[in-house]
C-alpha positions as CSV (number, residue, x, y, z in Angstrom):
1,X,-1.2,3.2,-37.3
2,X,-3.2,-0.2,-36.5
3,X,-0.3,-0.6,-34.0
4,X,-0.7,2.6,-32.5
5,X,-4.3,1.9,-31.8
6,X,-3.9,-1.4,-30.2
7,X,-1.2,0.3,-28.2
8,X,-3.7,2.8,-27.1
9,X,-6.6,0.0,-26.1
10,X,-3.7,-1.8,-24.5
11,X,-3.0,1.5,-21.9
12,X,-6.5,2.3,-21.7
13,X,-7.5,-1.3,-20.6
14,X,-4.4,-1.4,-18.0
15,X,-5.6,1.5,-16.6
16,X,-9.1,0.6,-16.5
17,X,-8.7,-2.8,-14.8
18,X,-6.4,-2.0,-12.1
19,X,-7.4,-3.2,-8.6
20,X,-8.0,-0.8,-5.7
21,X,-6.5,-2.4,-2.8
22,X,-6.8,0.7,-0.4
23,X,-8.5,4.4,0.3
24,X,-6.4,6.5,-2.0
25,X,-9.3,9.6,-1.5
26,X,-7.3,12.1,0.4
27,X,-4.6,11.7,-2.4
28,X,-7.5,11.7,-5.4
29,X,-8.8,15.6,-3.7
30,X,-5.3,16.8,-3.5
31,X,-4.6,16.1,-7.0
32,X,-7.6,17.6,-8.2
33,X,-7.0,20.6,-6.0
34,X,-3.9,21.0,-7.9
35,X,-4.5,20.1,-11.0
36,X,-7.7,22.7,-11.1
37,X,-5.2,25.3,-10.0
38,X,-2.1,24.2,-12.4
39,X,-1.9,23.0,-16.3
40,X,0.8,19.9,-15.1
41,X,1.3,18.3,-11.9
42,X,3.7,15.6,-11.4
43,X,2.8,12.6,-9.4
44,X,6.1,10.5,-7.7
45,X,7.3,8.1,-5.0
46,X,8.9,4.8,-5.2
47,X,8.1,2.0,-7.8
48,X,5.5,-0.6,-7.1
49,X,3.8,1.9,-4.6
50,X,0.4,3.0,-5.5
51,X,0.6,6.0,-8.1
52,X,-1.2,4.1,-11.0
53,X,-3.5,2.7,-8.3
54,X,-4.4,6.4,-6.9
55,X,-4.9,7.4,-11.1
56,X,-7.2,4.8,-11.6
57,X,-9.2,5.6,-8.5
58,X,-9.3,9.2,-9.6
59,X,-10.5,8.5,-13.1
60,X,-13.6,6.0,-11.7
61,X,-14.4,8.4,-9.0
62,X,-14.1,11.9,-10.9
63,X,-15.9,10.4,-13.7
64,X,-13.8,11.1,-16.6
65,X,-13.8,7.4,-18.1
66,X,-14.5,9.2,-21.2
67,X,-12.4,12.6,-21.0
68,X,-8.6,11.1,-20.4
69,X,-5.8,10.2,-22.6
70,X,-3.0,7.5,-20.7
71,X,0.1,6.2,-21.7
72,X,2.6,4.2,-20.1
73,X,5.6,3.6,-21.7
74,X,6.6,0.4,-19.7
75,X,3.6,-1.3,-22.1
76,X,5.3,-0.4,-25.2
77,X,7.2,-3.4,-25.5
78,X,7.5,-3.2,-29.4
79,X,9.0,0.5,-28.9
80,X,6.1,2.1,-31.0
81,X,7.0,5.5,-29.8
82,X,10.3,6.0,-29.6
83,X,10.3,9.8,-29.6
84,X,8.3,13.4,-28.6
85,X,6.7,13.1,-32.1
86,X,5.6,9.5,-32.2
87,X,3.6,10.7,-29.0
88,X,2.1,13.4,-29.9
89,X,1.1,11.6,-33.0
90,X,-0.4,9.0,-30.7
91,X,-2.0,11.3,-28.8
92,X,-3.5,13.6,-31.9
93,X,-4.9,10.1,-33.2
94,X,-6.8,9.6,-29.8
95,X,-8.5,13.2,-29.5
96,X,-9.6,13.0,-33.0
97,X,-11.3,10.1,-32.2
98,X,-12.8,11.5,-29.1
99,X,-13.1,15.0,-28.9
100,X,-13.7,15.1,-25.5
101,X,-10.3,14.4,-24.1
102,X,-9.4,16.8,-21.5
103,X,-6.9,15.0,-19.5
104,X,-3.3,13.6,-20.5
105,X,-1.8,11.4,-18.1
106,X,2.1,10.1,-19.2
107,X,3.8,7.2,-17.0
108,X,7.5,6.4,-17.3
109,X,8.4,8.5,-20.5
110,X,11.7,9.6,-19.2
111,X,13.4,7.8,-21.8
112,X,11.7,9.0,-25.0
113,X,13.8,11.1,-27.0
114,X,12.8,14.7,-27.0
115,X,10.2,14.3,-24.3
116,X,10.9,17.6,-22.9
117,X,9.6,19.1,-26.2
118,X,6.2,17.4,-25.9
119,X,5.6,18.6,-22.5
120,X,6.0,22.1,-23.2
121,X,4.0,21.4,-26.1
122,X,1.4,19.7,-23.8
123,X,1.6,23.0,-21.6
124,X,0.7,25.4,-23.9
125,X,-2.2,22.8,-25.0
126,X,-5.8,23.1,-23.5
127,X,-4.9,19.5,-22.0
128,X,-4.5,19.2,-18.0
129,X,-1.5,16.7,-17.7
130,X,-0.1,14.3,-14.9
131,X,3.1,13.3,-15.4
132,X,3.7,10.1,-13.4
133,X,7.5,9.6,-12.8
134,X,10.6,10.5,-10.5
135,X,13.2,11.0,-12.9
136,X,13.2,14.5,-14.8
137,X,12.5,17.8,-12.2
138,X,10.5,20.9,-13.9
139,X,10.5,24.1,-12.4
140,X,7.5,25.6,-11.4
141,X,5.3,22.2,-11.5
142,X,3.9,20.8,-8.6
143,X,4.7,17.5,-7.1
144,X,2.5,15.7,-5.1
145,X,4.4,12.3,-3.9
146,X,2.5,9.3,-2.9
147,X,3.6,7.6,0.1
148,X,2.2,5.1,2.2
149,X,0.5,5.3,5.2
150,X,1.1,3.2,8.4
151,X,-1.4,0.5,9.1
152,X,-2.7,-0.4,12.6
153,X,-0.7,-3.0,12.6
154,X,2.2,-2.2,13.4
155,X,4.8,-4.9,13.8
156,X,4.1,-6.3,10.1
157,X,5.0,-2.7,8.8
158,X,8.5,-2.5,10.8
159,X,9.3,-5.4,9.4
160,X,7.7,-5.7,5.9
161,X,5.6,-2.8,5.6
162,X,2.6,-2.8,3.9
163,X,3.2,-3.5,0.3
164,X,-0.1,-5.0,-0.7
165,X,0.5,-8.1,-1.9
166,X,2.5,-9.4,1.4
167,X,-0.9,-9.4,3.2
168,X,-1.9,-12.2,1.1
169,X,1.2,-14.5,2.0
170,X,0.9,-15.8,5.4
171,X,4.7,-17.8,4.7
172,X,7.2,-15.8,6.2
173,X,9.4,-16.7,3.5
174,X,7.7,-16.4,0.2
175,X,6.9,-12.9,1.8
176,X,11.1,-12.4,2.0
177,X,11.2,-14.0,-1.2
178,X,8.6,-11.4,-2.6
179,X,9.9,-8.3,-1.2
180,X,13.3,-9.2,-2.6
181,X,11.8,-9.3,-6.2
182,X,10.1,-6.1,-5.6
183,X,13.7,-4.7,-4.6
184,X,15.6,-6.1,-7.4
185,X,13.1,-4.6,-10.4
186,X,13.1,-1.3,-8.4
187,X,16.8,-1.6,-8.5
188,X,17.0,-3.2,-12.2
189,X,14.8,-0.8,-13.9
190,X,14.6,2.2,-12.2
191,X,18.4,2.2,-11.0
192,X,20.6,0.3,-13.4
193,X,18.8,1.0,-16.3
194,X,17.7,4.2,-16.3
195,X,20.6,5.6,-14.5
196,X,22.7,3.5,-16.3
197,X,24.8,2.9,-13.8
198,X,27.9,0.7,-14.9
199,X,28.4,-0.8,-11.7
200,X,25.9,-3.0,-10.4
201,X,28.1,-4.4,-7.1
202,X,29.4,-1.0,-6.4
203,X,25.9,0.3,-6.1
204,X,24.7,-2.9,-4.1
205,X,27.7,-1.7,-1.6
206,X,26.9,1.5,-1.4
207,X,23.4,1.3,-0.8
208,X,23.2,-1.7,1.7
209,X,26.2,0.7,3.4
210,X,23.1,3.4,3.9
211,X,21.3,0.9,5.3
212,X,23.1,-0.5,8.3
213,X,24.0,3.5,8.7
214,X,23.0,4.6,12.5
215,X,24.6,7.9,12.7
216,X,25.3,11.5,10.6
217,X,28.0,11.0,8.4
218,X,29.6,13.5,6.0
219,X,29.7,12.3,2.2
220,X,33.5,12.4,2.8
221,X,33.4,9.9,5.7
222,X,31.3,7.8,3.9
223,X,33.5,7.6,1.0
224,X,36.4,6.6,3.2
225,X,34.2,4.1,4.6
226,X,33.4,2.9,1.0
227,X,36.9,2.8,0.0
228,X,37.9,0.5,2.8
229,X,36.0,-2.5,0.3
230,X,36.3,-0.7,-3.0
231,X,37.7,2.1,-4.8
232,X,35.3,4.6,-5.8
233,X,35.5,8.4,-7.3
234,X,33.7,10.6,-5.0
235,X,31.5,11.8,-7.7
236,X,30.9,8.4,-8.9
237,X,29.6,7.6,-4.9
238,X,27.4,10.8,-4.7
239,X,26.0,10.0,-7.8
240,X,25.0,6.8,-6.6
241,X,23.5,8.5,-3.7
242,X,22.0,10.7,-5.4
243,X,19.9,8.2,-8.1
244,X,18.6,6.6,-4.7
245,X,17.1,10.0,-4.1
246,X,15.8,11.0,-7.1
247,X,13.9,7.5,-7.3
248,X,12.3,8.1,-3.1
249,X,14.4,5.2,-2.5
250,X,16.0,7.3,0.4
251,X,16.2,10.6,1.7
252,X,18.4,13.0,3.2
253,X,17.9,14.2,7.3
254,X,20.3,17.6,7.5
255,X,21.3,18.4,10.9
256,X,19.1,21.8,13.1
257,X,21.7,23.6,15.1
258,X,19.4,25.1,17.6
259,X,21.9,27.7,19.2
260,X,21.9,29.6,15.4
261,X,18.8,28.8,14.3
262,X,20.6,27.3,10.8
263,X,20.4,24.0,8.8
264,X,24.3,22.3,9.2
265,X,24.6,20.1,5.9
266,X,28.3,19.1,6.7
267,X,26.8,16.0,8.4
268,X,23.8,14.0,7.3
269,X,21.2,10.9,8.2
270,X,20.3,8.9,5.9
271,X,16.7,7.2,6.4
272,X,14.8,5.1,4.2
273,X,10.9,5.7,2.6
274,X,9.7,2.4,3.0
275,X,10.8,0.2,6.0
276,X,10.5,-3.0,3.9
277,X,13.2,-2.0,1.5
278,X,15.9,-0.9,3.9
279,X,15.5,-4.4,5.9
280,X,15.2,-6.4,2.6
281,X,18.8,-4.9,1.6
282,X,20.0,-6.2,5.0
283,X,19.0,-9.6,4.4
284,X,15.6,-9.1,7.0
285,X,18.3,-8.7,9.9
286,X,18.1,-5.3,10.6
287,X,18.0,-4.1,14.9
288,X,14.3,-3.3,16.1
289,X,16.2,-0.3,16.9
290,X,16.8,1.1,13.9
291,X,13.8,-0.1,12.5
292,X,11.7,1.4,14.5
293,X,13.8,5.0,14.1
294,X,13.1,4.5,10.2
295,X,9.3,4.0,10.8
296,X,9.2,7.1,12.7
297,X,11.0,9.1,10.1
298,X,7.9,7.1,7.8
299,X,5.5,9.1,9.8
300,X,6.9,11.8,9.7
301,X,7.8,12.2,6.4
302,X,4.0,10.7,5.3
303,X,2.5,13.5,7.5
304,X,4.4,16.4,5.6
305,X,7.0,17.6,8.5
306,X,10.2,19.0,7.5
307,X,12.7,16.5,9.1
308,X,15.8,17.5,11.1
309,X,18.1,15.5,13.1
310,X,19.3,17.2,16.2
311,X,21.9,17.1,19.3
312,X,21.8,19.0,22.5
313,X,25.2,19.5,23.6
314,X,26.0,15.5,23.8
315,X,22.3,14.5,24.0
316,X,21.2,12.8,20.9
317,X,17.7,13.7,19.3
318,X,16.3,11.7,16.9
319,X,13.7,14.1,15.4
320,X,13.3,17.2,15.1
321,X,10.0,17.8,13.2
322,X,7.8,20.9,11.9
323,X,5.3,22.3,9.8
324,X,3.4,25.0,9.5
325,X,2.5,26.4,13.4
326,X,3.1,22.9,14.8
327,X,7.0,21.9,16.3
328,X,7.6,18.5,18.0
329,X,10.9,16.4,18.7
330,X,10.6,12.7,19.0
331,X,13.4,10.7,21.1
332,X,14.0,6.9,20.5
333,X,14.8,5.2,23.9
334,X,17.0,2.3,24.1
335,X,16.5,1.9,28.0
336,X,14.3,-0.3,30.2
337,X,15.0,0.3,33.4
338,X,12.5,3.3,34.8
339,X,15.3,5.4,36.2
340,X,17.3,5.5,33.3
341,X,14.3,6.8,30.9
342,X,13.4,9.5,34.2
343,X,17.1,11.0,33.3
344,X,16.1,11.1,29.7
345,X,13.1,12.7,30.9
346,X,14.9,15.3,32.6
347,X,17.6,15.8,29.4
348,X,14.5,16.1,27.3
349,X,12.8,19.3,29.7
350,X,15.7,21.3,29.9
351,X,15.7,21.7,26.0
352,X,14.1,25.4,25.8
353,X,11.1,26.7,24.3
354,X,7.2,25.2,24.2
355,X,8.2,22.4,21.3
356,X,6.4,18.9,22.5
357,X,8.6,16.0,23.5
358,X,7.9,12.8,22.6
359,X,9.7,9.9,24.1
360,X,8.9,6.7,22.5
361,X,9.7,3.2,24.4
362,X,8.6,-0.4,24.1
363,X,5.1,-1.4,25.3
364,X,6.4,-3.3,28.6
365,X,8.8,-0.1,29.2
366,X,5.6,2.2,29.7
367,X,3.7,-0.1,31.8
368,X,6.5,0.6,34.9
369,X,5.1,4.5,34.8
370,X,1.4,5.6,36.4
371,X,2.1,9.0,34.4
372,X,3.3,9.5,31.3
373,X,3.6,13.0,30.9
374,X,5.7,15.0,32.6
375,X,5.0,18.9,31.4
376,X,6.0,18.9,27.8
377,X,7.5,15.7,27.7
378,X,5.2,12.4,27.0
379,X,6.1,9.0,27.1
380,X,4.5,7.3,24.3
381,X,4.5,3.9,22.5
382,X,5.2,3.6,18.8
383,X,1.4,2.8,18.1
384,X,0.4,5.8,20.3
385,X,2.7,8.2,18.2
386,X,1.2,7.5,15.4
387,X,-2.3,8.5,16.3
388,X,-0.9,11.7,17.6
389,X,1.1,13.5,14.4
C-alpha cells in the first residue's frame, strides 16, 4: 500500500505544480458547464498541447484542491496499476482518507486492463469524472477538444505554431530540434506504442505523404501513390490514417456539393491540426501557400466551424465553413497582379446565395486596392481573417 500512496502523492504533486502559460478560462467554463450536466466528459487533443494545464488551472480556479483525485498512468513508472481493480483500489484509498473527493481525473489510462469496467463503475457512482485521452470513444459521452488558439504573431504560428516552449527559443535550429523531439515523442508514445504499429517506417511514409498533399484524394488513389514506394495493404494504410485522426494529428475535410446539397465522401482533403507538426514532417520545407491554407483550417476548426472543400464548376474553393446560422467561404489567392485578383473576385461573386466570401491575399497585394469590399466578397490578409471569424 505504501507504493500506492506514494503514487497518489506523486500524481497530486504533478497536477498541482504545472506552470500555467496561457489563459484557459473559456475552456474551463466549457468544462464546468458540461460537468454540471454530465457524469463523465472526455477532454482530448494532440499530446503535449495544454490538456493537463487546463485541468490544473481548473482545479485552482474552481477551488477544488481538496475535492479531487488525479491519476496519470504515464507517472506510474513501476507499473503499480495494472488493471481496473488496482486503480479502483487506489481511488478507494484516497476516498477513505478524504471523504470530500467529488471529482475524478484520469489521464492516459486506455492501456490499463479492463479499464472500461472501471469507467462503468464510476459512471454509477456519485463522482464527476473527466477522462483525458484520445483513444477510446464512449457513446453519448461529451468530448471537449483543447485546441490551440492563434497568436497575433501569425508569422511564427505559420511556420512553428505556438507550442509554448518555442517562444523561449530564439535560435532557429534549437527551435526546430525541440519541435522534432515533440513530434517524435508523440509518434513513439501515441502511435507506435499505443496503437502497436508494426512498420514504423511505413507509417512515417504515409503521414509525410499526407503532409505534402495539396489536393483532394480518394483512399484508393492515395494507396496507389504509396504503393509506388512501398507495398502496403489498403486496410493497413487506412488503419494508419485512422490512428492519426484518433490522435488529433490530422482531420479529414470532405467535399460539399452545392448542386445536390450533400456531402461527397469519395474524395477528401487532409489537414493537420497544428501547423508545426505538418511542417516538421517535411523538414520545415512546406510552401508558404500550403502552410497558410493549413493555418486557415486550424483557425476555422478552433472556432468550431463545420469545414468542407468545394469546387464551383472548375473554380476550386479552399473552404466552405458553417456553424449555426453563419456560412462563409474562404479562398486563398496565389495571385499577385491586381487584374488576376479581380478575375477571382468575379468568380466568387457568381456563387449564388448570401454567403460571406473572404479572398485572402498577402499584405503587399492588398495595398494595390483602394476598395477591399465588393458586395459579399472581401479582400483580407490572414491577420484580418483571424479577427473576422
